PAZAKE-780720 format. One record per atom (N, C-alpha, C): residue in three letters; z, y, x. Coordinates in steps of 0.05 Angstrom, whole numbers, padded with zeros to 5 digits, always signed. Layout:
N
ALAZYX
...
# end
This chain:
83
MET-00005-00022+00024
MET+00002-00005-00001
MET+00001+00027+00016
LYS-00020+00051+00010
LYS-00012+00072+00038
LYS+00003+00091+00022
LYS+00025+00093+00038
LYS+00041+00115+00040
LYS+00041+00139+00037
GLY+00048+00155+00026
GLY+00049+00173+00021
GLY+00034+00179+00002
ILE+00030+00173-00015
ILE+00014+00177-00049
ILE+00025+00179-00078
HIS+00049+00164-00075
HIS+00067+00169-00091
HIS+00082+00189-00097
PRO+00089+00202-00122
PRO+00113+00227-00123
PRO+00134+00212-00112
GLU+00141+00233-00095
GLU+00182+00228-00093
GLU+00194+00250-00109
ASN+00192+00260-00134
ASN+00203+00264-00152
ASN+00214+00268-00182
TYR+00222+00242-00186
TYR+00219+00218-00209
TYR+00241+00236-00217
ARG+00255+00234-00243
ARG+00277+00251-00251
ARG+00271+00237-00279
MET+00297+00235-00296
MET+00305+00220-00314
MET+00297+00241-00332
VAL+00279+00238-00355
VAL+00269+00255-00368
VAL+00269+00243-00403
ALA+00275+00259-00427
ALA+00278+00255-00455
ALA+00253+00258-00462
PHE+00233+00236-00472
PHE+00218+00239-00496
PHE+00226+00238-00529
LYS+00211+00254-00536
LYS+00225+00259-00562
LYS+00201+00251-00584
ASP+00194+00233-00601
ASP+00169+00236-00622
ASP+00177+00246-00644
MET+00166+00272-00644
MET+00166+00293-00662
MET+00149+00289-00696
SER+00138+00263-00702
SER+00131+00246-00727
SER+00159+00231-00743
ASN+00176+00216-00720
ASN+00198+00215-00728
ASN+00225+00221-00718
ASN+00226+00244-00688
ASN+00249+00253-00689
ASN+00262+00226-00670
ASP+00255+00205-00650
ASP+00260+00187-00637
ASP+00258+00198-00611
VAL+00285+00201-00594
VAL+00287+00203-00575
VAL+00297+00182-00559
PHE+00281+00182-00527
PHE+00293+00163-00516
PHE+00285+00166-00485
LEU+00291+00154-00465
LEU+00302+00179-00441
LEU+00281+00151-00421
THR+00270+00158-00399
THR+00254+00138-00383
THR+00253+00167-00355
ARG+00242+00145-00339
ARG+00238+00171-00308
ARG+00206+00170-00308
SER+00207+00209-00302
SER+00187+00216-00311
SER+00176+00233-00286
THR+00161+00244-00277
THR+00153+00267-00258
THR+00132+00293-00277
ALA+00136+00282-00304
ALA+00121+00314-00317
ALA+00129+00338-00318
PRO+00116+00354-00318
PRO+00119+00381-00322
PRO+00125+00391-00342
THR+00157+00401-00345
THR+00167+00406-00369
THR+00191+00434-00367
LYS+00190+00448-00397
LYS+00199+00484-00393
LYS+00229+00482-00415
GLU+00222+00443-00423
GLU+00246+00446-00450
GLU+00262+00431-00438
THR+00289+00437-00462
THR+00307+00408-00448
THR+00323+00405-00473
LEU+00333+00381-00472
LEU+00346+00371-00497
LEU+00371+00353-00485
GLU+00393+00361-00501
GLU+00412+00344-00497
GLU+00421+00331-00504
VAL+00421+00301-00500
VAL+00432+00268-00512
VAL+00458+00256-00491
ASP+00482+00252-00506
ASP+00494+00242-00498
ASP+00511+00255-00493
GLY+00513+00291-00495
GLY+00517+00303-00469
GLY+00503+00326-00447
VAL+00490+00303-00429
VAL+00471+00306-00410
VAL+00443+00322-00418
GLU+00449+00342-00406
GLU+00415+00351-00405
GLU+00398+00347-00391
TYR+00384+00344-00413
TYR+00346+00331-00390
TYR+00330+00337-00403
PRO+00304+00341-00384
PRO+00286+00352-00387
PRO+00264+00342-00417
LEU+00252+00353-00426
LEU+00238+00347-00456
LEU+00216+00354-00453
ILE+00198+00337-00458
ILE+00167+00314-00466
ILE+00164+00315-00492
LYS+00149+00332-00512
LYS+00151+00313-00539
LYS+00127+00311-00540
LEU+00125+00286-00555
LEU+00104+00272-00560
LEU+00095+00273-00592
GLU+00069+00269-00608
GLU+00060+00257-00628
GLU+00061+00233-00636
ILE+00058+00220-00625
ILE+00058+00182-00625
ILE+00069+00161-00617
SER+00092+00156-00618
SER+00108+00132-00588
SER+00099+00107-00602
ARG+00124+00098-00579
ARG+00119+00061-00593
ARG+00141+00064-00624
THR+00153+00080-00633
THR+00161+00070-00647
THR+00146+00095-00682
SER+00131+00104-00687
SER+00106+00115-00699
SER+00082+00094-00694
HIS+00079+00090-00669
HIS+00048+00075-00678
HIS+00043+00053-00696
PRO+00019+00052-00708
PRO+00019+00032-00726
PRO+00016+00010-00715
PHE+00013+00002-00679
PHE+00013-00031-00669
PHE+00031-00031-00669
TYR+00051-00013-00660
TYR+00078-00033-00657
TYR+00093-00038-00676
THR+00088-00017-00701
THR+00110-00018-00719
THR+00102-00041-00746
GLY+00075-00044-00753
GLY+00064-00057-00768
GLY+00052-00047-00782
LYS+00058-00017-00793
LYS+00053-00003-00814
LYS+00038+00014-00814
SER+00023+00013-00831
SER-00006+00047-00820
SER+00006+00070-00848
LYS+00011+00083-00821
LYS+00021+00116-00828
LYS-00007+00126-00822
LEU-00015+00153-00832
LEU-00031+00176-00821
LEU-00016+00194-00816
VAL-00013+00213-00783
VAL+00002+00216-00780
VAL-00035+00252-00769
ASP-00020+00268-00793
ASP-00043+00296-00789
ASP-00042+00310-00789
THR-00028+00324-00761
THR-00017+00356-00756
THR-00035+00368-00760
ALA-00060+00382-00759
ALA-00070+00391-00763
ALA-00085+00396-00788
GLY-00077+00375-00802
GLY-00086+00384-00838
GLY-00115+00384-00844
ARG-00121+00361-00831
ARG-00155+00362-00830
ARG-00160+00347-00870
ILE-00140+00324-00864
ILE-00145+00311-00885
ILE-00140+00333-00914
ASP-00128+00357-00917
ASP-00116+00374-00931
ASP-00147+00399-00939
LYS-00157+00401-00917
LYS-00183+00420-00905
LYS-00209+00402-00928
PHE-00218+00372-00921
PHE-00231+00358-00939
PHE-00232+00362-00963
LYS-00204+00345-00969
LYS-00196+00345-01012
LYS-00202+00367-01025
THR-00190+00408-01002
THR-00199+00422-01025
THR-00228+00427-01025
LYS-00253+00421-01000
LYS-00267+00429-01003
LYS-00286+00407-01007
TYR-00274+00392-01023
TYR-00300+00374-01048
TYR-00282+00366-01063
ALA-00270+00379-01073
ALA-00250+00378-01105
ALA-00267+00380-01131
LYS-00288+00398-01109
LYS-00303+00415-01127
LYS-00322+00381-01146
PHE-00331+00363-01131
PHE-00345+00346-01133
PHE-00330+00319-01153
LYS-00305+00327-01149
LYS-00293+00313-01162
LYS-00293+00298-01197
LYS-00297+00275-01209
LYS-00296+00277-01250
LYS-00288+00271-01256
# end
């Protein structure tokens, strides 16, 4: 393995799934400016749209996550054709 290609600044980071507010801790080098307190300890925070606790493949449930409102725009645009 080549030396010096892996980052040295690993730290504990809180990842928060914004669709279901699940939080999990893991080591990461991802940069962030936000923090979150977990069990009395403050960690850097990375926000996720979808994670293992909300992804349909892992949960077995088909759940639609539409944060951009595209479905609502489509329904209002084509509502005039509905009879």
